C-alpha positions in Angstrom: -13.3 -31.5 -7.2 -15.4 -32.9 -10.1 -13.4 -33.6 -13.2 -15.9 -31.6 -15.1 -16.0 -28.9 -13.1 -13.2 -26.1 -13.0 -13.4 -22.6 -10.8 -11.4 -20.1 -12.0 -11.1 -16.5 -11.3 -10.5 -14.2 -14.2 -11.5 -10.5 -15.5 -13.9 -9.4 -17.8 -12.9 -6.8 -20.2 -14.6 -3.6 -20.9 -15.7 -5.0 -24.7 -16.8 -8.2 -23.6 -13.7 -10.7 -23.7 -12.8 -12.9 -20.5 -9.1 -13.6 -19.4 -9.0 -16.3 -16.7 -6.1 -15.9 -14.1 -5.3 -19.7 -15.0 -5.7 -22.3 -17.7 -8.7 -24.5 -16.9 -8.0 -28.4 -16.1 -10.7 -29.5 -18.6 -10.7 -31.6 -21.5 -10.9 -29.6 -24.8 -14.5 -29.1 -26.2 -17.4 -26.7 -25.4 -18.2 -25.6 -21.8 -20.8 -23.6 -19.9 -19.5 -20.3 -18.6 -21.3 -18.9 -15.7 -20.0 -15.1 -15.1 -20.6 -13.8 -11.3 -18.9 -10.6 -10.3 -17.5 -10.6 -7.5 -18.0 -8.1 -4.4 -15.5 -5.5 -4.9 -13.0 -4.3 -2.5 -14.4 -0.9 -2.6 -17.5 -2.4 -1.5 -15.9 -3.1 1.9 -13.8 -0.2 2.2 -13.7 2.5 5.2 -14.8 4.9 2.5 -17.8 2.8 1.5 -18.8 2.5 5.3 -18.4 6.1 5.6 -20.7 7.0 3.1 -23.1 4.6 4.6 -23.3 6.1 8.0 -23.8 9.9 5.9 -26.7 8.0 4.4 -28.0 6.9 7.9 -27.2 10.0 10.0 -29.1 12.0 7.5 -32.1 9.3 7.5 -32.3 9.7 11.1 -32.3 13.5 11.3 -35.2 13.5 9.1 -36.9 11.3 11.3 -36.9 8.6 9.2 -37.8 4.9 10.7 -36.9 1.9 9.0 -39.4 -0.7 8.5 -39.4 -3.6 10.9 -38.5 -6.8 9.8 -42.2 -8.4 10.5 -43.2 -5.3 8.0 -41.0 -6.2 5.4 -41.5 -9.9 5.6 -45.5 -8.9 4.8 -44.4 -6.8 2.0 -42.4 -9.3 0.3 -45.5 -12.0 0.9 -47.6 -9.7 -0.5 -45.5 -9.0 -3.1 -44.8 -12.5 -4.1 -48.4 -13.4 -4.0 -49.4 -10.9 -6.6 
């Protein structure tokens, strides 16, 4: 690992402070912090997939037909060209 880079997980508190799971192995001084949320366990839970199945079923019962990959790509390109 790069001696000037340390990847550590932590918890962002509701009022803003970040609590790291461990101390970084870096020398004291200024640092740059990039905060990225982790995919929560809830998003991968059976309840999440059950909810998605209910949504998909309701869409299908209303006759919804999802766009094709080609149609989505065309729409994406048109959006980027604006």
